[in-house]
N, C-alpha and C positions, 0 to 999 in steps of 0.2 A: 193152128197155132195156139188156140185156147183149149185144146183138148186136155182134159184132166185138171183144168184150172179151178173148176168149181167142185171137184171131188171132195169127199170127206177129209182126205189127207192132202188135198191140193193147196196151193199157195193162198187162195182166197180164204179158205177156212182157217188156215194157220195164222194168217195176218189178222183176221177178224177175232180169233180167240185171244191172240196176244194183246190186241187193243182193248178188248173187254177186260182181260186180266189186269192190265195197267190201270184202267179206270177204277175197277173194283178194289184193287189194292190201295190206290190213292184214297179211296173213300174209307176203307178200313183204317188206314193210318191216321186219317183226320179224325174219325170218330173215337179211336182209342187214344188219341193224343189230347182230347178235349180237357181232361183234368190237369194238363200241363206237366205234372210230375210223372206222367206215364209216357212221355215222349220217347224216353230212352228205350223202354220195353217195346213200344210199337215200331220204332225205327229198327231195332234188332230183329223183330219179327218180319219186317219188310225185307231186310237184307237176307234173311233166312230163305224166304220164298224166292226172291230174285236170284239168289245164289244157286238154288236148285234149277231154276230156268236156264241160267247160263251154262250149268253143267249138263243140261239136257236130261235131268232126272225127273221121273214121273212124280206127280204129287197133286194135292188138292189145295186150292188157294186158301179157303177158310180154315180147313183142318190144320194145315201147316202153319198158318199165321197164328192161330190160337195156341197151338202146341208150343211154338217158340215164345210167344208172349208170356205164357204161364211158366215155362221152364227157366227163362232168363229174367223174369220180372225183378227179382231182388237186386241182382248185380247191375242190370241195366238202369234201374231207377237210381241206385246210389251213384253210379258213374255219371249219369245225366245231371243229377243235382250238383255233384262236384264240379262238372264242367260249366254248368249254368252259373254257379257262384263265382267261378274263376273268370268267366266272361264279364260278369257284372262288375267285379273288382277292377278288371282291366279297363272297362269303360269309365268307371268312376275315376280311376287314376289319370286317364287321358283327359277327361273333362276338367279335372282340377289341377293339372300339372302347373298352371300359372301360379298357384299358391306357393310353389317351391322356388320361385325366382329363377336364377340362372341354373340351378340344379334341375329345374323342370325340363330343360331341353334334354338332359341326360336321361331323366326319367321317361320321357316320351320315347326315345330311341329304345331303351330297355323294354318298355311296356309293349311297343309294337313287335319286338322280337318275341316276347312272351306270347302275345296275341297270335302271332303266326304259328308258333308251336302248338297252341291250343287248337287252332284250326286243323293243323296236321293230325293231331291226336284224334280229333272228332271224326275225321274222314275214315280212319281205320278202326276205331274202337268198337263200333257197332257191328261192322262186318266180322270182326274178330270174335265178338261175343256170340254171333250167330253160328260160328264154326268150331269154337274151342271151349272146353271147360277150363277156366283159369280163375285165379283169385282176382279181386278188384285191382290190387296194386300190380299184379302180374300183367293184366290185360292193358293197363295204362302204359306200363313200361314197354310192352311189346308194340303197342300202337306207336309210341314215340320212336322206337327203334326202326320199325318198318317204314314209317313216314319219311325218316331222314335217310335211310339206306336206299330206299326205292324212290328217290326224289322225282324222277321223271313221271312215274305213275301218280305220285302225289300232285304234281303240277297239272297233269291231265285231268285229274278229278276236280281240282280247283277251277280249271277252265270250264269244265262241264257244269259245275255248280253255278258259276257266274253267268254262263251263257243261258242256262235254263231260268235263272232268276231274272235276267234282263228280258228274256222272251215272255215270261209271265207278267212282268211289269208292263211290257208293251201290249201284250194280248192277254188280258185278265182271264179269259175263258180257259187259257192254258193251265190255270191252277188246278183243274180237274185231273191233270195227268203229271204235273210238274214233279212232285216228290217221288212218285214211283218210277217215273222215267229217269230221273237222276240215279235212283238206286239201281235200276237195270243197267244203265250205261256205265256207271262207275264200277258196278259189280263185275262187269266184263273184264276190266283191267285189274281190279283188286283180287279177283279169284286167282289170277295167274301168280300173284305175289303170295297169296295164302297157300297155294298148292306147294310152294317150295318148302313150307314149314310143316307139312302134313307128316304124321308118323310114317316111318318106313317099314315096309314088309319085305319078306325075302324075294318076292317077285316084283318089287318096285314100290313106288309111292302109293299110299292108300288114298282112295277118293272118299273114304267114309269119314264123315265129320264126327268129331268127338262130342259134339253137343247134341247129337241125335240119340234117340233111344235105341 
């Protein structure tokens, strides 16, 4: 029954390699995110590597991570800072809505709607950057469009995010795999959406990402 289980291409080795990759990628993401302003670039690089895993493409963890980090650094950083400022403004508005009296209730509803859209955009924007060459405005618009058009996938990703957050909160040691595990699990669903927007060739959709060299 266990014949071949421990072979080089057997289940034990594949599972062990995947677990190691998840832990190593989580470590890389954390280290490269320490300056805070680099969170966008490291998240894009994380999704770049995880996207290749979901598509069963060969690659090297460190080389692919570093390649994407450098290639998408400027756009990822600008978009991350834009989103960070937008989230901080939303938090400030919600915390101080009482200052507007009765109008504060309307502001709260509006701000929660904006906050929800910011979450939607954040879910898609970094996977998009890892796959497409686009302008900063273009990738934000596309993330907004995809998040609302493919609402079921968006909801699944939010559920995954909340579930992993709660698990990490309950079992702190889970933090060593939390970020990369979310990226891997969400990439499985997001890649199906991204594939629909890949450039078309005569023999069908292309699996080649436009953000690769």
